[in-house]
Every structure is written in structure tokens, then in C-alpha cells.
N, C-alpha and C positions, 0 to 999 in steps of 0.2 A: 312279685318277686325278681330280681335283677339277676339277670346270668352274664357271665362271661363266656363268649363264644371265641375262636380263633377262625378268622377268614383267611383262607390263601387262595392267593390270586394266580392265576395262570398267567405266565409272563413268556412271551416269544422273543426269541434271542436267535440271533443270525450266527449259525457255526458253519466254519467252514477254512480254508486256509487264511491266514492273515488275521483272524478273527480275535477281538477284543473281549475277554471273559474274565479280567483281572477282577477277583474277589468276588466271583460268581458262586452260587451254591449250587451244585450240581450232584450232590449228595444221590448217589445211588443209581444213577441214571445209565441209562445203554447206549455207550456211544462206539458200540463195537463197527470196525472199519471206517470211523469217520477221519475225514482229512482235515487235521487241524496242524498243518504246515506253517511255521513260522507265528503260530498265534501265541497271545498275550494272556497266560493264564495266572500270573502273577498273584499268590494270596487266595488261589478258588480254593473251595472245598470239593474235592473228588473222593470223598471217601464213601469206598464201595464201589465205586464206577467201574463199567464193564467198558474197557479199553482194547479190548481184544482186536490185535489186527489193525489197531488205528496208526495214522499218519502223525507223530510228534516231533517230525523232523525239524530242529532250529525252534521249536517252542521254549517260549519262556515259562519254566513251571517253579520258577524260585518260591519258595516257602509253600507250596503247595500241600493240602493235605490228601495224601494219596492210602492212607491207611486201608487195608484190605483190597485195594483195587487191583482190577485183572489186568496187566500189561502183559499179557502173552502174544507175542509176536508182534509187538507195537514197535515202531521205528522209531528210536529215541535218539538217532543221529544227530549230535550238535544240540541237543536239548540241553538247557540248563536246570538241573536238579537241585540246584544248590539250597540247603535249607528245607527242602521236603522231607515230609512225614512218610517214610517209606515201610513203616512197621505193618507186618503180615502182608505185603504186595505179591503177587504171582507175577512171573517174569518167566521168558525162555532165554535170554540171552543176559546173562550176568555181567560180561565183559562189556558190553555195550551200555549198559546202565552204570557201571564202575566209572566208563570214560565219560559220560553224561554227568557225572560227580566230580569229575577232574582228578580220578584216581586211575593210574595205571596199574591193570591188573599183572602178576608174575606171568601168567600165561602170554599176554600180547608184547610184555616186555622181552619176552626168550630166555625166561628161567627155567 
């Protein structure tokens, strides 16, 4: 009798400032407090990832799946979040998130 089994390989990736993680599947990972300043995460799967307090300053998050991710206290200054799925994301600083999306909030515009 033949059986189909799914083999999951453990893959080691370098995570840190300037890391190239485009297209990476990091679904559900705990990246709390990690420094991903200027990292390339274009098109990565970060569904349910814990990025609490992470440094994402200047990171390319274009087209990233951030559904249900924890971005509380994350540094999103100058991050590119265009086209990202932000459904259910947990965030502390909404103005910073809007700015990363290229949207000026009424509060920061002085309205």
C-alpha cells in the first residue's frame, strides 16, 4: 500500500537589518522585537506573525500578507505597505500605519 506523506524541511534563514526575505513563508512565526530595518519582505506570507516591537523602519512590505499579524509597538516609519493585506492586523499607531500606506490622516494634517 502506498501512502502520501508531506515532508517539512527546516530551513535556516538569516533575519536582521537588510535581510532579503522576499516571498518567504513566515506564517505564524514569532518575530517579536526583531530588527528588520530596510529588509526586503516583498510578497512574503506573514499571516499571524508576531512582530510586536519589531523594527520595520524602511522595510519593503509591498504585497505582504499581514492578515491577523501583531504589529503593536512596531516601528513602521518609511516602510512600504502598498498592496499589503492588513485584515485583522493589531496595531498601536494608526497614523504611522496610514503614513506607510501613503495616506495622510486628518490628525497629522491638522484637521
